[in-house]
C-alpha positions in Angstrom: 117.0 101.5 40.6 119.7 100.0 42.6 121.1 102.6 44.4 122.4 101.3 48.0 121.1 103.7 50.7 121.9 103.4 54.4 119.3 104.0 56.8 120.1 106.1 60.1 120.2 102.9 62.8 118.3 104.2 65.8 118.8 102.3 68.9 115.6 100.0 69.3 113.4 101.1 72.4 112.6 98.1 74.8 109.0 97.4 74.2 106.1 97.1 76.8 102.4 96.0 76.9 99.5 97.6 78.1 96.9 95.7 79.2 93.6 96.7 81.1 93.2 94.5 84.6 90.5 94.3 86.9 90.4 95.8 90.1 88.8 92.7 91.9 91.6 90.2 90.4 94.6 92.2 92.1 95.5 91.6 95.5 93.9 92.9 98.5 96.6 95.8 99.6 96.4 96.9 95.5 92.6 97.0 95.9 92.7 99.5 98.8 95.0 101.9 96.5 92.4 101.8 93.8 90.4 104.9 95.3 87.2 103.3 93.8 88.6 102.7 90.6 87.2 99.0 88.6 89.6 99.1 86.0 93.4 100.0 86.4 96.0 99.8 83.1 99.2 97.7 83.8 102.6 98.6 82.1 104.6 94.7 81.5 107.9 94.4 80.5 108.5 91.2 77.6 109.1 89.1 80.0 105.7 89.9 81.6 107.0 91.6 85.0 104.2 94.5 86.0 106.1 97.7 86.1 103.1 100.1 86.8 99.4 100.2 87.6 98.0 103.6 86.0 94.2 104.4 86.6 93.8 105.6 82.6 95.3 104.3 79.3 96.4 107.1 77.6 98.9 107.7 81.0 100.0 104.2 81.0 101.5 104.6 76.9 102.6 107.8 78.2 104.4 106.9 81.0 106.0 104.3 79.2 107.3 106.7 76.5 108.6 109.1 78.9 110.9 106.5 80.1 112.0 105.4 76.4 109.8 102.7 76.1 107.9 101.7 73.1 104.5 100.5 74.4 101.6 98.1 72.7 98.4 97.3 73.1 97.5 94.0 74.6 93.7 92.5 74.9 
């Protein structure tokens, strides 16, 4: 079948990366605000800039989607 089909073009949402971060590897002032957590989750833009730190992985994905971003997990 050779029938042209025009797909709807939805504006692409920027990709952000979610990764686990050990609190001990963060600056001391951030460690002081971690409220006893040993691991946080960082949301980074494509250039590697940290946009947010949150306590739970699911929260990081939700935060990204609520800000019209497409989250991707990294290891």
